[in-house]
C-alpha positions, 0 to 999 in steps of 0.5 A: 486899356492898360499900360498904353495898349488896347485890349482886344475888346477895345480894338474890336469896339473901335472896328465896330464903330468904324464899320457902323459909320461906313454902312450908315453912310452907304445906306444913306447914299443908296436910300436904303432904310437904316432899319433894313441894314441894321436889322438886329434879328438878321445881324444876330443870325449872321454873327451868332451874337444874341439880339439884345447884345446886338442892339446894345452894341449898335447903340454904343453901349458896352455889351457881350459875354466875356467868357469863351465857353459861355459864348461858345454855348450861346453861338452853338445854341443859335446855330442849332436853332437857325441852321436847320436840316432840309426837313426844318428840324434840328440836327441831333447830337449824333448827327452833329457828332458824326459830321464833326468827327467826334463821339456822341459823348463828346458832342453831348458834353460840349452842347450841354456845357460839361466840357470846355471846347478846344480850337479843334472842336470849334473848327470841326463844329464850324465846318459842319454848320458851314460857318466862318472860322471864329464864329463860335469864339470871336468876341461879340463886337468882333463878330458883329463887325464881321457881319456888318462888313458883309453888309458893307460889301453888298452896299458897295456892290449896289453902289457900283451897279448904280454908278455904272448905270448912271454912266451908261445913261449919261451916253444914251438918251433912252437909258437916261429916260428909263432912269429919269422916269423910273420906267423900269420900276413902272414896268415892274409894277405893271407886272403886278397888275391883275388883268391884261387890260390893265397892263395894255394901258401901261404899255400904251403909255410906255410906247408914247414915252419911249417914242419921244426919244430915239437912240443915236444912230451908230 
């Protein structure tokens, strides 16, 4: 920080810290393991940030590649390794060049680090690999925060679904029974049993349980 103003990197770190706190709180409310929501491999693929840098940033340590071209090369390499063709192979330089609307020589120079990318190059390559704007250039804390914001939205949807189910259960004794006794979870487990005889036993138990509660007459 200088002259009372935050640098972009400082601001991105503040945003990241806030997102991590919100995701942590949501995962605790939903009972989702932290190891799942903060899976560093998944976050690395989603953000383009190298996994060691993801681990460092999540632990609160300063980390990241300050040079734009170096970040571009890291992210492009990750895209080529993780966004593959339907046959499981990497896209060739020619295929990237054709898809991004540039010559093979231009694509090769960018991939090999012999040419500094312009914003037009970045936009074209991002469109080709179908990733969001800024994927190839955003500072590492900003990129990681963006990936975690997607996780946050998924958790918020799960929380809303749970709250709706709880509200419905409060007005429906049968639904409340399904929630309180975990009947849906038991039925799912029953589907994994190896024989019909096993499943019939579970069905008998469910029938007895469900008969103990009747829906209110409309």
